[in-house]
LUMRO-808433 format. One record per residue (C-alpha): residue in three letters; x, y, z. Coordinates in pm, 1 decimal, m for minus. Layout:
ALA:X:Y:Z
...
//
This chain:
ASN:m1544.1:1492.3:1700.9
SER:m1147.6:1558.3:1812.6
ARG:m1111.5:1224.0:1675.9
LEU:m1248.0:1266.1:1320.0
TYR:m1046.3:1596.6:1238.3
PRO:m693.0:1427.2:1201.9
ILE:m895.9:1175.1:964.7
LEU:m1037.0:1444.0:771.0
PHE:m659.4:1608.5:742.0
ILE:m509.3:1300.2:627.1
ILE:m848.2:1321.9:338.9
ALA:m778.9:1690.3:306.6
MET:m416.7:1633.6:162.4
ALA:m491.0:1371.6:m21.2
LEU:m704.0:1528.3:m223.2
ILE:m446.5:1855.6:m255.8
CYS:m158.7:1577.2:m330.2
TRP:m325.8:1373.6:m550.5
GLY:m730.4:1483.8:m607.9
GLY:m540.8:1514.3:m1009.3
LEU:m595.5:1179.4:m1012.1
LEU:m976.4:1144.8:m990.9
SER:m1014.0:1410.8:m1319.8
LEU:m726.3:1242.9:m1520.2
ARG:m755.0:958.9:m1839.8
GLY:m411.6:796.6:m1850.5
ILE:m183.6:511.0:m1754.0
TRP:225.2:596.4:m1691.6
TRP:558.9:451.7:m1714.2
ASP:576.7:93.5:m1560.8
ASP:196.2:92.4:m1530.4
TRP:179.4:158.2:m1900.5
ALA:491.0:m57.1:m2011.9
TRP:266.3:m361.4:m1831.7
ALA:m48.4:m290.4:m2016.4
TRP:151.8:m257.8:m2319.8
HIS:329.2:m583.9:m2252.7
TYR:m45.8:m704.5:m2136.0
PHE:m239.6:m680.7:m2478.9
GLY:73.6:m789.5:m2661.9
THR:37.4:m1151.5:m2517.8
PRO:m250.6:m1408.6:m2612.0
GLY:m295.3:m1504.4:m2197.1
LEU:m143.5:m1513.3:m1901.4
ASN:153.7:m1812.9:m1921.6
ASP:268.0:m1581.9:m2150.1
PHE:261.4:m1246.1:m1986.2
LEU:408.7:m1428.5:m1693.3
VAL:756.7:m1488.1:m1869.2
PRO:912.3:m1149.7:m1768.3
PHE:782.6:m1171.9:m1430.8
LYS:950.6:m1600.9:m1380.3
ASN:1278.5:m1458.7:m1490.8
LEU:1248.3:m1140.8:m1245.5
HIS:1109.3:m1392.3:m1001.0
LYS:837.3:m1175.9:m924.5
GLN:563.6:m1418.6:m1083.6
LEU:331.6:m1374.3:m786.0
GLU:346.6:m1004.8:m894.6
GLY:283.4:m1044.6:m1243.1
ILE:2.4:m1265.6:m1151.5
PHE:m214.8:m961.3:m965.9
ILE:m88.0:m696.1:m1245.8
TYR:m226.0:m994.7:m1539.3
LEU:m533.4:m982.0:m1355.9
SER:m595.0:m642.0:m1276.8
PHE:m608.5:m580.5:m1598.2
LYS:m810.9:m802.4:m1719.1
GLN:m1047.7:m632.0:m1505.0
PHE:m983.7:m298.5:m1600.5
GLU:m1044.6:m429.0:m1961.7
ALA:m1380.6:m463.1:m1928.7
LEU:m1459.1:m84.8:m1827.6
HIS:m1331.4:m34.3:m2220.6
GLN:m1326.3:356.3:m2203.8
ASN:m1381.8:381.9:m1835.5
ALA:m1077.0:168.3:m1768.0
THR:m806.0:456.6:m1717.5
LEU:m1034.2:662.1:m1482.0
VAL:m1105.6:401.9:m1248.2
TRP:m764.5:295.1:m1254.5
ASN:m649.6:639.4:m1101.9
ILE:m940.2:639.7:m898.7
THR:m815.4:297.2:m741.1
LYS:m456.2:442.1:m748.9
PHE:m606.0:715.3:m499.2
LEU:m800.5:537.1:m294.2
ILE:m441.6:357.3:m241.4
PHE:m237.5:635.2:m186.1
SER:m466.1:763.8:61.4
LEU:m531.3:409.3:256.8
ASN:m183.0:384.5:280.0
SER:m131.0:727.2:472.5
LEU:m428.1:635.9:697.9
THR:m244.9:289.8:746.3
ILE:104.8:464.0:889.1
TYR:m185.8:736.3:1095.5
TYR:m309.2:433.0:1293.1
ILE:m9.6:368.5:1351.0
ALA:237.9:604.0:1427.8
LYS:m128.7:656.5:1595.1
ARG:m24.9:312.2:1838.2
LEU:306.1:437.2:1887.2
ASP:206.6:779.4:2000.8
LYS:175.0:736.6:2443.0
ASN:228.2:1155.6:2454.1
ASN:m65.0:1257.2:2170.0
THR:137.7:1487.5:2008.6
LYS:76.7:1586.8:1603.7
LEU:331.0:1335.0:1506.2
PRO:95.6:1061.6:1377.3
GLU:m59.0:1295.6:1136.9
ILE:280.2:1469.3:1025.1
THR:338.1:1115.2:972.7
ALA:101.5:1062.9:724.6
ALA:152.1:1377.2:559.2
LEU:515.8:1296.0:511.4
TYR:400.4:979.9:330.0
LEU:137.4:1213.6:73.6
VAL:392.2:1459.5:m30.6
SER:710.4:1261.1:m61.8
PRO:784.5:1288.2:m467.0
VAL:960.3:959.1:m359.3
ILE:750.5:760.9:m241.6
ASN:453.4:874.3:m460.9
ASN:658.9:948.5:m786.4
LEU:419.7:823.8:m1094.3
CYS:714.9:765.7:m1305.5
LEU:882.9:541.8:m1080.5
VAL:605.9:338.2:m861.5
THR:345.2:100.3:m1027.1
LEU:m1.1:68.4:m903.8
VAL:76.9:m324.7:m719.6
TYR:385.5:m152.9:m547.1
HIS:124.6:77.5:m374.2
VAL:m110.6:m248.1:m286.4
GLU:190.2:m413.5:m187.9
LEU:269.0:m191.7:44.1
PHE:m45.5:m137.3:166.5
SER:m60.5:m501.0:257.1
PHE:298.4:m484.2:434.5
LEU:130.6:m176.9:635.8
LEU:m159.2:m368.9:758.9
SER:61.0:m625.1:880.6
VAL:233.6:m370.0:1065.1
LEU:m92.1:m245.3:1231.8
PHE:m191.4:m560.7:1297.8
SER:131.3:m675.1:1440.1
LEU:41.1:m377.3:1687.0
LYS:m295.4:m466.7:1717.7
SER:m244.2:m831.0:1837.6
LEU:1.6:m717.0:2113.6
GLN:m129.1:m407.0:2238.2
GLU:m484.2:m565.5:2358.3
ASP:m580.6:m661.2:2673.8
ARG:m498.2:m1054.9:2618.3
PHE:m270.9:m1149.2:2295.1
SER:m498.3:m1166.7:2003.2
ARG:m417.8:m1476.7:1809.7
GLN:m643.0:m1344.6:1512.2
TYR:m456.5:m1060.0:1484.4
TYR:m159.7:m1229.1:1442.2
ILE:m247.3:m1486.2:1179.4
ILE:m382.7:m1179.1:956.7
SER:m83.5:m979.8:1008.9
VAL:136.3:m1280.5:894.1
LEU:m78.9:m1335.9:602.0
LEU:m74.8:m995.3:504.7
GLY:348.8:m1009.4:579.2
ALA:406.3:m1311.6:360.1
TYR:207.8:m1161.7:67.5
SER:391.9:m882.1:84.1
MET:739.4:m1005.6:127.1
ILE:685.0:m1329.1:m155.5
SER:545.4:m1026.1:m362.2
LEU:827.3:m840.6:m366.2
GLY:1201.1:m966.6:m250.1
SER:1242.4:m565.1:m87.5
TYR:988.4:m635.2:167.5
VAL:1225.5:m907.0:340.5
PHE:1418.2:m619.2:406.2
PHE:1135.3:m437.2:567.7
GLU:1064.2:m627.6:845.1
VAL:1369.8:m511.4:1018.0
ILE:1134.2:m213.9:1052.7
ARG:906.1:m399.6:1215.0
ALA:1137.0:m569.3:1471.8
ILE:1205.4:m196.7:1574.1
ILE:842.6:m68.2:1600.6
ILE:756.3:m430.1:1821.9
PHE:1025.0:m333.4:2007.5
TYR:938.3:m28.1:2085.5
SER:596.4:m113.7:2127.1
LEU:692.2:m358.0:2377.6
SER:915.7:m91.6:2564.0
ASN:618.2:147.3:2597.1
ILE:377.8:m146.5:2747.7
ARG:650.0:m228.2:3017.6
//
C-alpha cells in the first residue's frame, strides 16, 4: 500500500537516527539534573520551588509526575524512559508529516523530507539540550496544529477538532511560554491552507 510507504520510511529513519536509545540505560543532562532534584526533595511542593521561580509550575508538575511513575519501575526505569523518548521523537516526526501532507496539494515528497529533517536535526533532538518534557510539549503543539487544519479542511467546520486544537495549544503555551510565539507559525499555516481551499 503506497500510503504506508511514507510512514514506514519515517519509522525506519527514526530507528536509524534514534534507535540507539532503545538499548541505553541512563538519563542525560537536564533530565538528569531534574532527576537529582527529584530525589533530593521530600515532596511536590519542594520540588516545584525552582519551577515557580521560573513561572513554569505546570511543567514542574508534569516532570514530577513523570519521575513518580518511572520510579516505580525500579531497575527498568531508565530503559522505559529512553523508549518513551524514542516514541515521542517518532510521533513528533509523524505528526509533522501529516501536517505537511495536508498542506501539500501537489503530492510531492516534501512531507517525507520535512519529517526526516526533524529526525536528523541536531538542534531539535540534541540529548544534551532537550528534556523529555519539551518533546511532549512540542507533540502537544504539533497535534494542536494538525487538529486546527482538520477542523478547517473537513466538508464542514468541525467544532470537535477545533476544541481539541485549542486545548492542546493552551497546554503547550501554559507549559512553556515560548509556544506563544509559535502561534505565528500556526497563523501562517492556516492562512496558507485557507488560500489553497479558495
